[in-house]
Residue frames relative to the residue before (quaternion, step in Angstrom):
aa qw qx qy qz dx dy dz
M 1.0000 0.0000 0.0000 0.0000 0.00 0.00 0.00
Q 0.6345 0.5443 -0.3243 0.4426 3.54 1.05 -0.83
T 0.6634 0.4954 -0.3176 0.4622 3.62 0.97 -0.78
L 0.6021 0.5483 -0.3592 0.4558 3.61 1.08 -0.62
I 0.6597 0.4944 -0.3068 0.4757 3.58 0.94 -0.88
Q 0.6412 0.5125 -0.3262 0.4687 3.59 0.99 -0.79
D 0.6505 0.5128 -0.3161 0.4626 3.61 0.97 -0.84
L 0.6531 0.5070 -0.3159 0.4654 3.60 0.96 -0.81
R 0.6413 0.5108 -0.3239 0.4721 3.60 1.00 -0.79
F 0.6538 0.5108 -0.3113 0.4633 3.56 0.94 -0.90
G 0.6562 0.5099 -0.3089 0.4626 3.60 0.94 -0.86
A 0.6519 0.5025 -0.3169 0.4713 3.60 0.97 -0.81
R 0.6399 0.5156 -0.3302 0.4644 3.63 0.98 -0.82
M 0.6698 0.4968 -0.3065 0.4588 3.60 0.92 -0.86
L 0.6490 0.5082 -0.3219 0.4658 3.61 1.00 -0.76
L 0.6654 0.4855 -0.3047 0.4782 3.58 1.04 -0.75
K 0.6573 0.5197 -0.3028 0.4542 3.56 1.13 -0.63
E 0.7689 0.2979 -0.1448 0.5468 3.62 0.95 -0.92
H 0.2074 -0.8301 0.5086 0.0961 3.59 0.06 1.31
G 0.6504 0.5297 -0.3242 0.4373 3.60 0.94 -0.82
F 0.6661 0.4911 -0.2959 0.4772 3.57 0.92 -0.93
T 0.6358 0.5337 -0.3234 0.4543 3.58 0.99 -0.84
L 0.6541 0.5141 -0.3099 0.4603 3.58 0.94 -0.89
I 0.6682 0.4874 -0.3014 0.4745 3.60 0.89 -0.91
A 0.6550 0.5121 -0.3217 0.4530 3.61 0.94 -0.83
V 0.6638 0.4952 -0.3069 0.4690 3.61 0.94 -0.86
I 0.6552 0.4982 -0.3174 0.4710 3.62 0.93 -0.83
T 0.6452 0.5182 -0.3202 0.4611 3.61 0.96 -0.84
L 0.6629 0.4916 -0.3040 0.4759 3.58 0.93 -0.86
A 0.6553 0.5137 -0.3204 0.4516 3.59 0.92 -0.85
L 0.6708 0.4850 -0.3023 0.4727 3.59 0.91 -0.86
G 0.6521 0.5188 -0.3164 0.4534 3.60 0.97 -0.80
I 0.6721 0.4798 -0.2938 0.4814 3.57 0.91 -0.91
G 0.6541 0.5156 -0.3147 0.4553 3.60 0.97 -0.83
A 0.6658 0.4902 -0.3058 0.4720 3.60 0.93 -0.87
N 0.6467 0.5201 -0.3171 0.4591 3.58 0.96 -0.84
T 0.6606 0.5031 -0.3025 0.4680 3.59 0.93 -0.87
T 0.6514 0.5160 -0.3139 0.4592 3.58 0.96 -0.86
I 0.6772 0.4871 -0.2990 0.4634 3.58 0.83 -0.96
F 0.6573 0.4962 -0.3228 0.4664 3.60 0.92 -0.81
S 0.6376 0.5309 -0.3360 0.4457 3.60 0.95 -0.80
V 0.6626 0.4888 -0.3056 0.4782 3.60 0.95 -0.84
V 0.6659 0.4899 -0.3099 0.4696 3.61 0.85 -0.92
N 0.6469 0.5179 -0.3198 0.4593 3.60 0.96 -0.82
A 0.7019 0.4691 -0.2773 0.4587 3.58 0.87 -0.94
V 0.7545 0.4108 -0.2197 0.4622 3.60 0.92 -0.87
L 0.8225 0.2898 -0.1252 0.4732 3.59 0.81 -0.95
L 0.7671 0.4168 -0.2201 0.4353 3.59 0.84 -0.90
R 0.7029 0.4443 -0.2698 0.4855 3.59 0.89 -0.88
P 0.4690 -0.6692 0.4793 0.3201 3.63 -0.90 0.79
L 0.6105 -0.5613 0.4147 0.3746 3.55 -1.21 0.54
P 0.5224 -0.7109 0.3861 0.2698 3.60 -0.97 0.83
Y 0.6723 0.4226 -0.3469 0.4991 3.61 0.93 0.76
Q 0.6443 -0.5640 0.3619 0.3686 3.55 -1.25 0.50
N 0.8759 0.0556 -0.0659 0.4748 3.53 -1.19 0.76
P 0.0540 0.8337 -0.5482 0.0383 3.63 0.63 0.99
E 0.5958 0.5779 -0.3685 0.4186 3.59 1.15 -0.46
Q 0.6630 0.5054 -0.3091 0.4576 3.61 1.22 -0.27
L 0.5139 0.6313 -0.4304 0.3901 3.61 1.23 0.06
A 0.0385 -0.7873 0.6153 0.0034 3.56 -1.04 0.78
L 0.2432 -0.7406 0.6098 0.1431 3.54 -1.15 0.69
I 0.2045 -0.7978 0.5602 0.0887 3.57 -0.68 1.10
W 0.0588 -0.7902 0.6100 -0.0105 3.55 -0.78 1.09
G 0.3763 -0.6575 0.5891 0.2811 3.52 -1.27 0.41
K 0.3756 -0.7205 0.5364 0.2282 3.57 -1.17 0.48
L 0.3789 -0.7096 0.5523 0.2187 3.53 -0.97 0.92
P 0.6668 -0.4754 0.3565 0.4496 3.60 -1.19 0.24
A 0.6841 -0.5347 0.3206 0.3786 3.56 -1.21 0.59
H 0.7013 0.4713 -0.2921 0.4481 3.62 0.97 -0.68
V 0.6811 0.4042 -0.2819 0.5414 3.62 1.29 -0.04
S 0.3098 -0.7649 0.5325 0.1882 3.59 -0.81 0.96
G 0.6596 0.5206 -0.3828 0.3839 3.56 -1.21 0.55
N 0.4063 -0.6765 0.5628 0.2459 3.50 -1.41 0.05
V 0.2044 -0.7632 0.5997 0.1269 3.53 -1.26 0.35
G 0.4652 -0.6740 0.4983 0.2846 3.56 -1.08 0.72
A 0.6009 -0.5671 0.4260 0.3684 3.54 -1.31 0.17
S 0.4558 -0.6413 0.5366 0.3049 3.55 -1.19 0.57
A 0.6992 -0.4593 0.3293 0.4379 3.59 -1.27 0.20
P 0.6761 0.4628 -0.3276 0.4705 3.67 0.84 -0.75
E 0.6275 0.5201 -0.3456 0.4651 3.60 1.04 -0.68
F 0.6301 0.5241 -0.3310 0.4677 3.59 1.00 -0.81
A 0.6416 0.5156 -0.3252 0.4656 3.61 0.96 -0.83
D 0.6399 0.5086 -0.3235 0.4766 3.59 1.03 -0.75
Y 0.6392 0.5194 -0.3271 0.4633 3.60 0.93 -0.89
R 0.6766 0.5007 -0.2871 0.4573 3.58 0.90 -0.97
D 0.7302 0.4502 -0.2519 0.4479 3.60 0.82 -0.98
Q 0.7617 0.3648 -0.1927 0.4997 3.60 1.03 -0.74
N 0.3852 0.7535 -0.4577 0.2726 3.58 1.28 0.20
L 0.0230 -0.7893 0.6136 -0.0081 3.57 -0.88 1.01
V 0.6753 0.5190 -0.2687 0.4499 3.58 1.27 -0.23
F 0.7704 0.3673 -0.1842 0.4875 3.58 0.78 -1.03
S 0.5018 -0.6447 0.4820 0.3168 3.57 -1.14 0.62
S 0.7903 -0.0249 0.0286 0.6115 3.58 1.16 -0.55
V 0.1576 -0.7669 0.6159 0.0878 3.56 -1.19 0.60
A 0.0019 -0.7894 0.6129 -0.0336 3.57 -0.92 0.96
A 0.2219 -0.7718 0.5831 0.1227 3.55 -1.24 0.43
Y 0.0066 0.7683 -0.6397 -0.0238 3.54 -1.26 0.48
T 0.0105 0.7687 -0.6392 -0.0208 3.52 -1.26 0.42
S 0.3193 -0.7306 0.5650 0.2123 3.54 -1.08 0.66
S 0.0418 -0.7825 0.6213 -0.0060 3.51 -1.19 0.60
S 0.2912 -0.7351 0.5746 0.2114 3.55 -1.22 0.34
F 0.1892 -0.7819 0.5913 0.0568 3.51 -1.15 0.77
N 0.3750 -0.6803 0.5726 0.2623 3.54 -1.28 0.37
L 0.1566 -0.7465 0.6408 0.0869 3.54 -0.88 1.00
S 0.0247 0.8201 -0.5687 0.0588 3.55 -0.52 1.16
G 0.1470 0.7433 -0.6394 0.1310 3.48 -1.30 0.41
V 0.7761 -0.1769 0.1821 0.5773 3.55 -0.73 -1.02
G 0.7936 0.2637 -0.2090 0.5070 3.59 -0.84 0.93
E 0.7712 -0.3529 0.2735 0.4537 3.52 -1.33 -0.40
P 0.5040 -0.6234 0.4914 0.3403 3.62 -1.07 0.66
E 0.2166 -0.7718 0.5869 0.1134 3.55 -1.16 0.63
R 0.4049 -0.7206 0.5163 0.2240 3.59 -1.00 0.89
I 0.0446 -0.7886 0.6129 -0.0206 3.59 -0.86 1.04
V 0.2741 -0.7577 0.5732 0.1490 3.59 -0.98 0.88
G 0.0081 0.7948 -0.6060 0.0315 3.58 -0.99 0.90
I 0.3262 -0.7321 0.5643 0.1977 3.57 -1.30 0.15
F 0.2241 -0.7208 0.6413 0.1377 3.55 -1.08 0.87
V 0.0414 -0.7929 0.6077 0.0156 3.61 -0.95 0.86
S 0.4827 -0.6335 0.5076 0.3287 3.56 -1.20 0.47
A 0.6492 -0.5493 0.3660 0.3780 3.57 -1.21 0.48
S 0.6591 0.5297 -0.3146 0.4313 3.60 1.13 -0.48
L 0.4665 0.6960 -0.4483 0.3116 3.63 1.22 -0.05
F 0.6954 0.4907 -0.2987 0.4318 3.61 0.83 -0.90
P 0.6567 0.4643 -0.3391 0.4880 3.67 0.89 -0.68
L 0.5747 0.5870 -0.3787 0.4263 3.60 1.12 -0.57
F 0.7386 0.3573 -0.2036 0.5342 3.59 1.05 -0.77
D 0.4704 -0.7096 0.4061 0.3319 3.57 1.32 0.31
V 0.3550 0.6889 -0.5334 0.3389 3.55 0.92 0.97
K 0.1539 -0.8027 0.5737 0.0538 3.54 -0.62 1.17
P 0.4663 -0.7013 0.4546 0.2900 3.61 -0.82 0.90
T 0.6589 0.5039 -0.3203 0.4574 3.61 1.17 -0.37
D 0.4832 0.6586 -0.4344 0.3795 3.59 1.26 -0.05
P 0.4787 -0.6931 0.4468 0.3013 3.65 -0.70 0.98
M 0.6311 0.5304 -0.3431 0.4501 3.60 1.04 -0.70
T 0.6067 0.5374 -0.3537 0.4669 3.59 1.11 -0.61
F 0.6405 0.5171 -0.3237 0.4664 3.58 0.97 -0.85
I 0.6645 0.5004 -0.3061 0.4629 3.58 0.91 -0.92
A 0.6650 0.5034 -0.3102 0.4562 3.59 0.90 -0.91
I 0.6698 0.4811 -0.3057 0.4759 3.59 0.92 -0.84
A 0.6333 0.5222 -0.3386 0.4600 3.61 0.99 -0.76
L 0.6590 0.4938 -0.3089 0.4759 3.59 0.96 -0.82
L 0.6495 0.5153 -0.3178 0.4600 3.57 0.96 -0.85
L 0.6814 0.4762 -0.2932 0.4721 3.59 0.89 -0.90
T 0.6127 0.5311 -0.3467 0.4715 3.60 1.07 -0.66
F 0.6492 0.5101 -0.3122 0.4700 3.57 0.96 -0.86
V 0.6615 0.5016 -0.3054 0.4665 3.58 0.92 -0.91
A 0.6551 0.5088 -0.3150 0.4612 3.60 0.97 -0.85
L 0.6566 0.4977 -0.3135 0.4722 3.58 0.96 -0.84
L 0.6497 0.5049 -0.3122 0.4748 3.56 0.99 -0.81
A 0.6551 0.5092 -0.3132 0.4621 3.58 0.99 -0.82
C 0.6651 0.4623 -0.3049 0.5009 3.61 1.13 -0.51
W 0.6792 0.5272 -0.2996 0.4135 3.56 0.96 -0.87
I 0.6523 0.5358 -0.3373 0.4167 3.62 0.88 -0.91
P 0.7017 0.4269 -0.3085 0.4798 3.67 0.73 -0.83
S 0.6508 0.5097 -0.3415 0.4472 3.61 0.97 -0.72
R 0.6097 0.5345 -0.3462 0.4719 3.58 1.11 -0.66
R 0.6597 0.4936 -0.3003 0.4805 3.56 1.00 -0.85
A 0.6518 0.5326 -0.3268 0.4297 3.57 0.95 -0.85
T 0.6659 0.4901 -0.3189 0.4634 3.59 1.03 -0.63
E 0.6477 0.5128 -0.3193 0.4643 3.58 1.22 -0.34
V 0.6610 0.5041 -0.2959 0.4705 3.60 1.24 -0.32
D 0.4652 -0.6486 0.5276 0.2907 3.53 -1.07 0.79
P 0.4659 -0.7112 0.4389 0.2907 3.65 -0.61 1.05
L 0.6428 0.5206 -0.3411 0.4465 3.61 0.97 -0.71
E 0.6609 0.4932 -0.3090 0.4739 3.57 1.01 -0.77
A 0.6311 0.5249 -0.3348 0.4627 3.61 1.05 -0.72
M 0.6557 0.4951 -0.3168 0.4740 3.61 1.03 -0.72
R 0.6277 0.5260 -0.3370 0.4645 3.59 1.07 -0.66
A 0.6415 0.5356 -0.3316 0.4378 3.60 1.04 -0.75
E 0.6695 0.4535 -0.3063 0.5023 3.60 1.10 -0.58
């Protein structure tokens, strides 16, 4: 025990004496601990923790198949989705989604924004009830964020435009 205390004292004296080495050692330890924590947090959230809805093992994604000479998959069209929904004998519920991009225009250059269209049956599929208070809070926060973003993007553009040039354009 006595030699351990002597070794710790010697190590502390050397760290106090060599400032450059101490700085590099502290930065290396901080970066290592930070990277390890980040990687564990991602692995825990993505792989270890169960998905936040009931029976995630029963979810299925239905893709169409392209011809053999073309690689990749394709989603269903609206009429195909209606057929899947109406003729379904296997699944408890069927929902559809598709992503799309939009142009947001106003003062200045138009900006590209990505959004998602979903069918009305998507929320009951994930057991999201509109009467749940947490759903109301989440939707209120989402709509507040969207409203703030919708105000911020044009105002950011407006501050980048010369007012005299904007008046000439009108």
